[in-house]
C-alpha positions in Angstrom: -50.1 -140.3 -61.3 -51.9 -140.6 -57.6 -54.8 -138.1 -56.7 -53.7 -136.2 -53.4 -56.8 -135.3 -52.1 -55.2 -133.5 -48.9 -52.9 -131.4 -51.2 -49.8 -132.6 -49.1 -47.2 -134.0 -50.3 -46.4 -136.6 -47.0 -50.1 -137.4 -47.6 -48.9 -138.5 -51.3 -46.1 -139.8 -50.2 -48.0 -142.5 -47.4 -50.3 -143.8 -50.4 -47.3 -145.5 -52.6 -45.9 -147.1 -48.6 -47.0 -150.4 -47.9 -50.1 -150.4 -44.8 -50.0 -146.8 -45.0 -54.1 -145.7 -44.4 -54.7 -142.5 -45.6 -56.4 -140.4 -42.9 -60.1 -139.1 -43.6 -60.6 -136.5 -40.9 -61.2 -132.6 -41.9 -57.4 -130.9 -42.5 -59.0 -128.3 -39.5 -59.0 -131.1 -37.3 -55.6 -132.4 -38.0 -54.1 -129.2 -37.9 -54.9 -128.5 -34.7 -53.6 -131.0 -32.4 -50.0 -129.9 -31.8 -51.4 -126.1 -31.3 -51.5 -125.4 -27.3 -54.6 -126.5 -25.2 -55.5 -122.6 -24.0 -55.4 -121.9 -26.9 -58.0 -123.8 -28.6 -60.3 -122.5 -26.1 -62.7 -119.8 -27.6 -60.5 -115.7 -27.2 -63.7 -115.3 -24.2 -62.6 -118.3 -22.4 -59.2 -118.4 -22.0 -57.5 -116.8 -18.9 -56.1 -113.2 -18.9 -53.5 -113.0 -15.2 -53.7 -109.3 -15.4 -57.6 -108.9 -16.4 -58.5 -109.4 -13.0 -56.7 -106.6 -11.0 -58.1 -103.2 -10.9 -57.4 -100.4 -13.3 -56.0 -98.6 -10.4 -53.5 -101.5 -9.6 -52.4 -101.6 -13.4 -51.2 -97.8 -13.1 -49.6 -98.5 -10.3 -47.3 -101.0 -11.5 -47.1 -99.4 -15.4 -45.0 -96.2 -13.2 -42.9 -98.5 -11.4 -40.0 -98.9 -14.5 -40.6 -94.5 -14.3 -40.2 -94.5 -10.0 -37.3 -96.4 -10.8 -35.2 -93.8 -13.0 -36.4 -91.1 -11.5 -35.4 -92.4 -7.9 -31.6 -92.3 -9.0 -32.0 -88.7 -10.0 -31.3 -87.8 -6.3 -29.0 -88.8 -3.8 -25.8 -87.4 -2.8 -23.6 -89.3 -5.3 -26.0 -88.1 -8.4 -25.1 -85.9 -11.2 -28.6 -85.0 -11.5 -28.8 -83.4 -7.6 -26.3 -80.3 -8.6 -24.9 -79.0 -5.4 -22.7 -76.4 -6.9 -21.8 -74.7 -10.3 -19.9 -76.5 -12.3 -21.8 -79.5 -11.1 -24.6 -77.6 -12.2 -23.3 -76.3 -15.7 -22.4 -79.7 -16.6 -26.0 -81.4 -15.9 -27.4 -78.0 -17.9 -24.8 -79.2 -21.3 -26.3 -82.9 -20.6 -29.7 -81.0 -21.3 -28.5 -79.1 -24.3 -26.6 -82.0 -25.7 -29.7 -84.3 -25.4 -31.9 -81.2 -27.0 -29.4 -81.4 -30.5 -28.9 -85.2 -29.9 -32.9 -84.8 -30.1 -33.4 -83.0 -33.0 -31.3 -84.7 -35.1 -32.9 -87.9 -34.6 -36.7 -86.4 -35.1 -34.6 -85.2 -38.5 -33.7 -88.5 -39.5 -36.3 -90.5 -38.8 -39.1 -87.8 -39.8 -37.1 -87.9 -43.1 -37.1 -91.7 -43.5 -40.8 -91.6 -42.1 -41.9 -89.5 -44.5 -39.6 -90.8 -48.1 -40.9 -94.9 -47.7 -44.8 -94.5 -46.1 -45.7 -90.7 -46.3 -44.5 -89.8 -49.3 -43.1 -92.8 -51.3 -41.9 -92.7 -54.6 -39.1 -92.2 -56.9 -36.9 -88.6 -56.7 -34.6 -86.6 -58.7 -30.7 -86.7 -58.7 -31.4 -83.2 -57.7 -33.3 -83.6 -54.9 -30.7 -86.2 -53.8 -28.2 -84.2 -54.2 -30.0 -81.4 -51.5 -30.3 -84.0 -49.3 -27.0 -85.2 -48.5 -26.0 -81.4 -48.8 -28.8 -79.9 -46.8 -29.6 -82.1 -44.5 -26.1 -84.9 -44.8 -23.6 -81.8 -44.0 -25.2 -78.4 -42.6 -27.7 -79.5 -40.7 -25.2 -81.5 -38.8 -22.3 -79.2 -39.2 -24.8 -76.4 -37.5 -26.1 -78.0 -34.6 -22.9 -79.9 -33.8 -21.2 -76.8 -34.3 -23.6 -74.9 -31.7 -23.2 -77.7 -28.9 -19.1 -77.7 -29.5 -19.5 -73.8 -28.8 -21.9 -73.9 -26.1 -19.8 -76.1 -24.5 -16.5 -74.2 -24.4 -18.3 -71.1 -23.5 -18.6 -72.6 -20.0 -14.3 -73.6 -19.5 -13.1 -70.0 -18.5 -15.1 -70.0 -15.6 -14.5 -73.1 -14.2 -11.0 -72.4 -14.3 -11.5 -68.3 -12.9 -9.0 -68.0 -9.9 -10.0 -69.1 -6.5 -8.8 -66.0 -4.5 -11.8 -66.2 -1.6 -11.8 -69.1 -0.6 -9.6 -71.7 0.8 -6.1 -74.0 -0.8 -6.6 -78.1 -0.5 -4.0 -80.3 -1.3 -5.5 -84.3 -1.8 -3.1 -87.1 -2.4 -5.3 -90.2 -4.0 -2.8 -92.9 -2.4 -4.1 -96.9 -2.2 -6.8 -97.1 -1.6 -7.3 -93.7 0.6 -7.5 -90.1 0.0 -4.7 -87.8 2.3 -6.2 -84.3 2.7 -4.8 -81.0 4.0 -6.5 -77.7 4.3 -3.9 -73.9 4.1 -1.9 -75.4 1.7 1.3 -72.7 -0.2 1.8 -74.4 -3.7 0.5 -74.2 -7.9 0.1 -76.8 -10.4 2.5 -78.1 -12.7 4.7 -80.9 -14.1 7.3 -82.5 -11.8 5.8 -81.4 -9.0 5.0 -82.7 -5.9 1.9 -81.6 -3.2 3.3 -79.5 -1.4 3.5 -80.4 2.2 2.3 -78.3 5.8 -1.2 -77.5 5.9 -3.9 -79.4 8.5 -3.9 -82.6 7.5 -7.1 -85.5 7.9 -7.7 -88.4 6.0 -11.1 -89.6 4.1 -13.2 -86.3 4.5 -13.0 -82.9 2.9 -15.0 -80.2 5.1 -15.6 -77.4 2.6 -17.7 -73.4 2.7 -20.9 -72.9 0.9 -20.7 -70.5 -1.8 -17.0 -69.8 -1.5 -14.8 -70.9 -4.9 -11.6 -73.8 -3.6 -8.7 -74.3 -5.3 -8.1 -78.5 -4.9 -4.5 -79.1 -5.9 -4.2 -83.0 -6.9 -1.6 -85.3 -6.9 -0.4 -89.1 -6.1 2.5 -90.7 -5.0 1.8 -94.3 -6.7 -0.8 -94.6 -9.4 -3.5 -92.4 -11.2 -6.4 -92.0 -9.7 -9.4 -90.0 -10.1 -10.9 -87.0 -7.9 -14.8 -86.6 -8.5 -17.8 -85.6 -6.3 -20.2 -86.0 -9.2 -23.0 -83.7 -7.1 -19.7 -80.6 -7.0 -17.9 -80.8 -10.3 -16.0 -82.9 -12.8 -13.6 -85.3 -12.7 -9.6 -84.6 -12.5 -6.7 -87.4 -12.5 -3.8 -87.4 -8.9 -1.2 -87.9 -11.5 2.1 -89.3 -10.3 5.0 -86.6 -10.5 1.8 -83.8 -11.6 -0.2 -81.5 -9.5 -3.5 -80.7 -10.9 -6.1 -78.2 -10.4 -9.8 -78.3 -9.6 -11.8 -75.6 -8.2 -14.8 -76.1 -6.1 -18.0 -73.6 -5.9 -20.7 -75.5 -3.6 -23.8 -74.5 -3.2 -26.1 -76.0 -0.9 -24.5 -77.2 2.8 -25.0 -81.2 2.9 -22.7 -84.4 3.1 -21.8 -85.7 -0.8 -19.8 -88.9 -1.3 -16.9 -88.9 -3.4 -15.0 -91.4 -5.3 -12.0 -92.7 -7.4 -13.2 -92.7 -11.1 -9.9 -94.0 -12.2 -9.0 -98.1 -11.7 -6.0 -97.9 -9.5 -6.2 -100.9 -8.0 -7.6 -104.5 -6.3 -9.2 -101.9 -3.6 -10.5 -99.2 -6.0 -14.3 -99.9 -5.4 -13.7 -99.0 -1.9 -12.1 -95.8 -2.4 -14.5 -93.4 -1.4 -14.9 -90.8 0.2 -17.3 -88.0 2.1 -17.4 -84.1 1.3 -18.5 -81.9 3.8 -20.2 -78.6 2.7 -20.7 -76.4 5.6 -21.0 -72.5 6.6 -17.8 -70.4 7.1 -17.9 -70.4 10.5 -18.8 -74.8 10.8 -15.5 -75.0 8.2 -13.0 -72.4 10.3 -13.7 -74.3 13.7 -13.8 -77.9 11.4 -10.3 -77.1 10.6 -9.3 -75.4 13.6 -10.2 -78.6 15.6 -8.1 -80.7 13.2 -4.8 -78.8 13.7 -5.2 -79.9 17.7 -3.8 -82.4 18.7 -4.8 -85.8 19.5 -7.5 -85.4 23.0 -5.8 -88.7 24.8 -2.1 -89.4 24.8 -1.5 -92.6 27.4 -3.7 -95.6 28.0 -3.1 -99.4 27.8 -4.9 -98.1 24.3 -1.9 -95.8 23.3 0.7 -98.5 24.8 -0.7 -101.4 22.8 -1.0 -99.1 19.5 2.6 -98.3 19.9 3.8 -101.7 20.9 2.2 -103.5 17.8 4.3 -101.3 16.0 1.0 -99.2 14.5 3.5 -96.0 14.8 5.2 -97.6 11.9 2.6 -96.1 9.7 0.4 -93.6 10.6 0.8 -90.1 12.7 -0.9 -88.9 15.6 0.0 -85.9 16.5 0.7 -84.8 20.6 2.3 -88.7 20.5 5.4 -89.9 19.6 3.1 -92.0 16.6 4.9 -90.1 12.9 4.0 -92.8 10.3 3.7 -91.4 7.1 2.4 -94.2 5.1 -1.4 -94.5 6.0 -4.0 -92.1 7.1 -3.7 -89.8 9.9 -5.4 -90.9 12.8 -5.0 -87.3 14.9 -8.5 -87.4 15.2 -10.0 -90.4 13.2 -13.7 -90.6 16.0 -14.7 -87.4 14.7 -14.4 -89.1 11.1 -17.9 -90.9 10.1 -16.5 -93.4 7.9 -13.6 -96.3 8.9 -11.4 -97.5 5.4 -12.5 -94.7 3.1 -16.1 -94.5 3.4 -16.4 -98.5 3.7 -17.9 -99.2 7.5 -19.2 -96.8 10.1 -17.2 -95.3 13.0 -17.7 -97.6 15.8 -15.8 -99.4 18.6 -16.7 -102.5 17.4 -16.1 -101.8 13.9 -12.2 -100.5 14.4 -11.3 -103.0 15.9 -12.9 -105.5 13.3 -11.0 -103.4 10.6 -7.4 -104.0 12.9 -8.7 -107.3 12.8 -9.3 -108.5 9.8 -8.0 -105.8 7.2 -8.0 -107.8 3.8 -11.5 -109.4 4.1 -13.3 -106.2 5.1 -11.0 -104.3 2.8 -9.9 -106.5 -0.1 -6.8 -105.3 -1.1 -5.9 -102.7 0.9 -2.2 -102.4 2.4 -2.3 -102.2 5.4 -2.1 -105.6 7.2 -4.4 -107.5 9.3 -3.7 -107.9 13.2 -5.2 -110.9 13.4 -2.8 -112.5 16.1 -3.5 -109.8 18.8 -5.0 -110.7 22.0 -8.7 -109.8 22.5 -7.9 -107.1 25.5 -4.9 -105.6 23.0 -7.5 -105.6 20.4 -10.1 -103.6 22.4 -8.1 -101.8 24.0 -6.4 -99.8 20.9 -10.3 -100.3 19.4 -11.3 -97.9 22.5 -7.9 -95.3 22.3 -8.6 -94.8 18.5 -12.4 -94.3 19.4 -11.6 -91.9 21.8 -9.5 -89.9 19.4 -12.1 -87.1 18.7 
């Protein structure tokens, strides 16, 4: 047997191979040949990209992820920025349930650390039975039972009558929201939303500090009405009238969304909720009840001549269509197309000309073939409907 001075099977094999010359360099020198050059430098000489930065800069950089997370807790569409009694209760429930989950997690992890690191060893069968009964059954049951009781105790308050505020019907339709103020009706199965009231679209005005009953329905598919800052979600279901009570606690403008996938333009089916004083709310509804401000002119004539009246209503004119949003006071709204564009004459013209491009999946046809003069006249007329 040949002696292997390097202790390596490969070196021993090379000694048997004709023409092989065993390496005579030290083993440590050969081992460093495959290492990157910067690792061969002494540790003090290695380049550290952050070593030259001031400590204050490093502290700010370390805190940026936390700031990014905290910034998501505020805004007109955040459940952490509650502006309603139900949203506040749900937020409190979240923190309570989080505390319960942390308690269970700390117990499990703490016990695991105790038996594996702090006091490892074998335990008796009796100790194992006690652990299973108390740690695996009693403790989780007590914690989860308390959380369940706390959550269910909130339900009666959410379902309490709303005698002091208005009743509003909201219909989710592909892909926008019909709003009727001051309706009469009741929730239930095999029902449709009540007719009447003062109609608007894609904006919902609410009086602050009042309990408002919202009746929800849909003529086509299931949608879900959700204003994260004010209350939880409630589905709008064809053939059924659902009910939700909103009680906003501060004024402001908040975002609402459809939280149930309903088709191609689902992600662009938003609406605005404006919470105002009782006086401002009453004035707004009274203004919505008035007929259109302008009922003549070239824009109105082009609107009627191109068939827009087949889908849209403009009260005070011969336009009485029911398929699309009511446009009587369209220019008083802040957005176009259920929250996708700011309300300007140019955006009105863009939406009419390239409807499917601006909002893919929308059921309104595009009027790209309209002459520019007619398109501009319609947009200008709609821009005067305040």
